[in-house]
C-alpha positions in Angstrom: -76.8 -126.0 14.3 -78.8 -129.7 14.2 -81.8 -127.9 16.1 -81.6 -125.5 13.1 -82.0 -128.5 10.6 -84.7 -130.5 12.6 -86.7 -126.6 12.9 -86.3 -127.0 9.2 -87.4 -130.7 8.9 -90.5 -129.9 10.7 -91.5 -126.8 8.5 -91.6 -128.5 5.6 -93.9 -131.6 6.7 -96.2 -129.1 8.5 -96.1 -127.3 5.1 -97.5 -130.0 3.1 -99.8 -130.9 5.8 -101.4 -127.7 5.6 -102.0 -127.6 2.0 -103.2 -130.9 2.1 -105.6 -130.3 4.5 -107.1 -127.4 2.3 -107.8 -129.9 -0.6 -109.5 -132.3 2.2 -111.3 -129.5 3.8 -114.8 -129.8 2.1 -114.9 -133.7 3.4 -114.4 -132.3 6.9 -116.5 -133.9 9.2 -115.7 -137.1 7.6 -118.2 -139.7 7.3 -118.1 -143.1 7.1 -120.4 -142.5 4.2 -118.1 -140.9 1.9 -115.4 -143.8 1.9 -113.8 -145.4 -0.1 -112.7 -141.7 -1.4 -114.0 -142.2 -5.0 -112.0 -139.1 -6.1 -108.0 -139.4 -6.8 -107.3 -135.9 -5.7 -109.0 -136.4 -2.1 -107.4 -139.7 -1.9 -103.5 -138.7 -2.3 -104.6 -135.0 -0.5 -105.4 -137.0 2.5 -102.5 -139.6 1.9 -100.1 -136.8 2.2 -102.5 -135.2 5.4 -101.7 -138.3 7.3 -98.3 -138.8 6.2 -97.0 -135.6 7.2 -99.1 -135.5 10.4 -97.2 -138.7 11.3 -93.9 -137.5 10.2 -94.4 -134.5 11.9 -95.4 -135.8 15.5 -92.4 -138.3 14.9 -90.3 -135.4 14.3 -91.3 -133.5 16.9 -91.1 -136.2 19.6 -88.1 -137.5 18.4 -85.6 -135.1 17.3 -86.7 -131.7 17.7 -87.9 -131.7 21.4 -84.2 -133.6 22.1 -82.3 -131.0 20.2 -84.6 -127.9 21.6 -83.8 -128.9 25.4 -80.0 -129.4 24.5 -80.4 -125.6 23.4 -82.1 -124.4 26.5 -79.0 -126.1 28.6 -80.9 -129.1 30.1 -79.3 -132.6 30.7 -81.3 -134.9 28.8 -79.0 -137.8 28.9 -80.8 -140.3 29.6 -83.8 -138.8 30.1 -87.1 -140.9 29.5 -90.1 -139.5 26.8 -91.7 -138.7 29.5 -89.4 -136.8 31.5 -88.7 -134.5 28.4 -92.3 -133.7 27.5 -92.5 -132.5 31.5 -89.7 -130.5 30.8 -91.3 -128.5 27.7 -94.7 -128.3 29.6 -92.5 -126.4 32.3 -91.2 -124.2 29.9 -95.0 -123.6 28.4 -93.8 -125.1 25.3 -96.2 -127.9 25.3 -99.6 -127.4 26.8 -99.8 -130.4 29.0 -98.4 -133.6 28.5 -101.3 -135.7 28.2 -102.1 -133.5 24.5 -99.0 -134.7 23.3 -99.8 -138.1 24.3 -102.8 -138.1 22.7 -101.7 -136.6 19.5 -99.4 -139.7 19.6 -102.0 -142.1 20.0 -103.7 -140.3 17.2 -100.5 -141.1 15.4 -100.6 -144.8 16.1 -103.8 -145.1 15.4 -103.4 -144.2 12.0 -101.3 -147.0 11.2 -104.0 -149.6 11.5 -105.9 -150.4 8.0 -109.5 -150.6 8.1 -110.4 -152.6 4.9 -114.0 -153.0 5.7 -114.9 -150.7 8.5 -113.8 -146.9 8.2 -115.7 -146.2 11.3 -112.8 -146.0 13.5 -110.4 -144.6 10.5 -113.5 -141.5 10.1 -113.1 -141.2 14.1 -109.5 -140.9 13.9 -109.0 -138.6 11.1 -111.9 -136.2 12.3 -109.6 -136.1 15.9 -106.7 -135.4 13.6 -108.2 -132.4 11.8 -110.0 -130.8 14.9 -106.4 -130.7 16.9 -103.3 -130.5 14.1 -103.3 -126.8 14.8 -101.7 -127.6 17.9 -98.3 -129.2 16.3 -97.7 -126.0 14.4 -98.6 -123.8 17.4 -96.0 -126.4 19.6 -93.8 -125.5 16.8 -94.2 -121.8 15.9 -93.0 -121.7 20.1 -89.8 -123.2 19.7 -89.4 -121.5 17.1 -90.0 -118.6 18.8 -88.0 -119.2 21.8 -85.1 -120.0 19.6 -84.8 -116.6 17.1 -85.1 -114.9 21.1 -82.0 -117.0 22.6 -80.1 -118.1 19.3 
């Protein structure tokens, strides 16, 4: 039942991320001139959006994918992350390994602080906002396969 717990954990992150996205949708596309954000509600929603994006990406990549492949009967012992991603692409869970790696790079870009220049932050935020639904679509595919096979 570890897979079910990972799915529930991902659903929680996804729900919080979507709620936050709705609160900051009026700021999209993000622009340098709007930073630093002045409204506390916008700042907290943006923090929740980026934090939940990172947590969801981490939970899916480090836990959910492994448990899902085990559920499918795949031998995942000593399997590298790239091999796991390739298997998920083969099962058509991932659109492509490259897309997942791109989202991982965006997640890593969030960890940088931008005290004097918001250019890089705005670029990353716009890319994340354009692509965050991909995490939802990937999670939905796993849930669908799980419900068919459980």
